[in-house]
C-alpha positions in Angstrom: -9.7 17.0 0.8 -11.6 14.5 -1.5 -10.0 10.8 -1.7 -8.6 10.4 -5.1 -9.4 7.3 -7.1 -5.5 6.8 -8.1 -2.7 8.4 -6.1 0.4 8.8 -8.4 2.7 11.8 -7.9 0.2 13.4 -5.3 0.4 11.4 -2.6 0.1 13.8 0.3 3.7 14.1 2.3 3.4 12.8 5.3 0.4 10.7 4.6 -2.8 11.7 6.5 -3.3 10.2 9.6 -6.7 8.7 8.8 -5.2 7.4 5.8 -4.3 3.2 6.6 -1.7 1.7 4.2 -2.1 -1.8 3.1 0.6 -3.9 1.4 -0.1 -6.5 -1.0 3.5 -7.9 -2.0 4.6 -11.2 -0.8 6.4 -11.9 2.4 10.1 -11.7 0.9 9.2 -8.2 -0.7 7.8 -7.0 2.5 10.6 -7.7 4.5 13.0 -6.0 2.5 11.1 -2.7 2.4 8.0 -1.0 3.5 6.2 1.9 4.6 6.6 2.4 7.9 3.2 1.2 9.8 1.6 -0.5 7.2 -0.1 -3.3 7.3 0.8 -6.7 5.1 -1.7 -9.1 3.4 -0.3 -10.8 0.4 -2.8 -10.2 -2.8 -3.8 -13.7 -2.5 -5.0 -13.5 1.0 -7.0 -10.5 1.1 -10.0 -12.2 0.3 -10.0 -14.3 3.5 -8.6 -11.6 5.5 -11.2 -8.8 4.8 -12.2 -8.6 8.9 -8.7 -7.4 9.5 -9.2 -4.2 7.5 -10.3 -0.9 9.4 -13.0 1.2 8.4 -12.0 4.5 6.4 -9.4 5.3 3.9 -6.8 2.4 2.8 -4.3 3.2 0.3 -3.3 0.1 -1.4 0.4 -0.5 -2.2 2.5 -3.1 -4.2 5.6 -2.7 -6.1 4.5 -1.0 -9.4 0.8 -0.7 -9.1 -0.8 -3.5 -10.9 -1.8 -5.9 -8.0 -2.6 -3.0 -5.4 -4.6 -1.7 -8.2 -6.4 -5.1 -8.5 -6.6 -5.0 -4.8 -8.1 -1.4 -4.4 -10.8 -2.4 -7.0 -11.8 -5.5 -5.5 -12.2 -3.5 -1.7 -14.0 -0.8 -3.2 -16.8 -3.1 -4.4 -17.0 -4.7 -1.1 -17.6 -1.1 0.4 -14.2 0.0 1.5 -12.8 3.7 0.8 -9.8 2.2 -1.2 -7.3 3.7 -3.5 -4.1 2.6 -5.4 -0.7 4.0 -5.3 -0.1 4.1 -9.0 3.3 3.7 -9.6 3.6 1.5 -6.4 6.8 1.6 -3.9 9.4 2.1 -7.1 7.8 5.5 -7.2 7.8 5.9 -3.8 11.2 5.2 -3.0 12.5 7.3 -6.2 10.8 10.2 -4.9 13.0 9.6 -1.8 10.0 8.4 0.6 11.1 6.7 3.4 11.1 2.7 3.9 11.7 0.6 6.7 13.3 -3.1 6.7 13.1 -6.5 8.5 16.2 -7.5 7.2 19.7 -6.5 8.0 19.7 -4.8 4.7 19.0 -1.1 3.9 15.2 -0.7 2.9 14.9 -1.1 -0.6 12.0 -2.5 -2.9 12.5 -5.8 -4.9 
């Protein structure tokens, strides 16, 4: 399967094991709900933390897909095989896909 430029409704369930998920939302957004096993680097820190990203395919996520789209484009310009989750975690959650929380509340996208 070729890795698409943008995944919207066609995100495989479950995600392929070789896809690394990068969540670029802010700390409070991350705490309330994120994809289990994803890496959290807020958007404004990505440029200084590129060395923390693995080689291979990266699915970049945020709330609606705007921030993650910018980050995916930036990563692609710097040699990463990165794509954006179109519709973001709001669409992910609406589709019934699982989230985990670092709070005492049920996982949700804020």
